[in-house]
C-alpha positions, -999 to +999 in steps of 0.1 A: +245-474-175+249-504-150+286-504-134+305-539-130+313-546-099+346-545-086+376-568-108+362-582-127+373-564-159+407-572-137+401-608-138+387-618-176+424-599-183+447-614-158+439-653-131+454-663-103+487-688-116+474-716-098+437-720-109+449-711-145+466-746-145+437-763-129+411-751-151+431-756-181+435-793-171+472-793-163+463-805-131+431-822-113+429-803-083+440-767-076+459-779-042+479-798-068+486-766-092+493-742-063+519-773-045+535-776-082+544-739-088+551-737-046+585-762-057+595-742-085+584-769-111+565-736-132+583-708-152+565-678-168+587-662-196+618-683-187+618-670-148+608-694-127+580-681-105+566-693-066+543-681-055+507-700-068+487-663-068+510-649-097+488-639-117+492-646-157+483-627-190+472-639-219+501-641-244+520-658-211+550-686-221+545-711-187+573-738-192+556-770-167+579-797-155+553-826-145+555-858-139+589-864-160+570-845-191+581-802-199+550-790-209+550-757-232+520-739-224+506-707-242+483-691-226+451-678-247+424-673-221+409-675-190+377-694-178+352-689-150+352-719-139+365-754-147+352-765-177+355-805-202+386-816-218+371-797-244+362-759-230+401-768-209+423-770-246+409-734-260+425-718-222+466-719-243+480-732-276+505-762-271+536-748-278+554-784-288+528-798-308+527-767-333+547-766-360+557-732-361 
């Protein structure tokens, strides 16, 4: 049996907050994501998070204050790299636009 390199399984279950925001196309650059988090504009499950490296997991609800708007996104998955807009939409569920 082939052994998986260390960290691969962990990477599929969790991802850095700044990287996830960038992959989900919430922001245009990863540095912008880190700045957004550092400025205290992101909450994870209602708790303000200021560390861009904080790990998010599937099911976490992110509240993001961005450009005089607030977006509420539920983490649905992760991506190894940043894809197009259609690929980004698969990574989250927009809780503002869903009729629950």
